[in-house]
N, C-alpha and C positions, 0 to 999 in steps of 0.2 A: 569611332576612329575616322580621322580625316586624312585621306591620302590623295586628295584632289591636287591637280596641277603638278603631276610627277612624271609625266611621259610614260606611264605604264601601258603595256599592251596586253597584260594578263594579271590576274590577281587570284591566287589559289591557296592562300594560307588557311589552315583549319583553325577557326576561331569560334569554338563552341558556345561561348558566352556573349559574343558580340551582338548588340541590339541595334546599333546605328552605324551605317557605313556611308561615308561621303567620299565618292570616287569620281567626281566630275572633272572635266577638262583633262582627260587622259587620252589614250588611243585604243581603248577596248572596243573590240568588234562584236563581242557577245556579252550577255550578262554573265557574271561569275556563276559558278556551280553552287546552287543553294544548299547542297549537302555539307558544304564547308561552314555554313552559318545557320545552324538549326533553330536559333531563337531570334534571328534578325527581324526587326520590326520596321525599320526605315532604311531605304537605300536611295541615295541621290547619285545618279549616274548620267547627268546631263553633259552635253557637249563632248561626247566621245565619238566613236566611229561605228556605233550600233546601226545595223541596217534593218533589223527585225527582232522580234521576240515572240514567243509562242505561249500557249496555255501550259504546255509541259515545262517550259523554262520557269514561268511564274509559279507553277505548282511545286517546283523543287524548293521553294522557300515556304515552309509550312506555316510560319507565323507572320509573314510579311503583311503589313497594314498599309504602308505608304511607299510608292515607287515614283521617283521623279526621273524620267528618262527622256525628257523633251530635248529639243535642239540637237538631235542626232541626224544621221543621213539615212533615213528610212527608204527602203525599196518597197514601193507600194505593189507588192505581189498579191496574187489571189489568196495565198496563204495568210499573209498579214491582214489583209482587208477582211477576209471571212472571219478571222479570229476577233478583230475589233468590232465588227458588226454583230457578232454573236455574244458580245459581252456588254449589255446595256449599262452595267454598273461600273464601268471602267473609271469613271470620274471619282468614284469612292476610293479607289486605290491610287489612281494617277491624278494628283491634285493639279497638275499642269495640263491635263487633257481637256479639250482637244487642241487648244491654240498653239502649243509648242511642238506638236507632232506633225511635221510637214514631210511630204514626199520629196525625195531627192531624185528618184528615178522610178519608172521610165521617164524620159525627157518630157513627154506630153503632159505628165502629171506633176512635174517639178513645181514646187511652191504651193501646191494644194494641200489643205489639211487632210491627213490620213482618213479622218472620219468622213470626209465628203468625196474622196477619190473613188472613181469607178473605172477600172481598167477595161480596155476593149477586149472583145472576144478574140 
């Protein structure tokens, strides 16, 4: 299913058989709820308004093999950075990791790759 470039700010249809979701270039601020897509294998959610994602959010997609979420506005918070540092195999799930994952804030980290960002104490 390709719903890219549709000005969507949410997507919560229950699609129990959906295997691929292309939802790039919209206005989503969070990943959709994985319970709506129990067999989803691939999601491309580039160029939205995502600021973060977590282990719990990714874990809500039980079958997800590929997630392209680069070119979003990531807040390089301690939570996001500790999650990414704790996942050495991110590049297996995120084919665009780490080059497309840049910090948008805080200002002193803007433009740095999430993988290399180190927040101040």
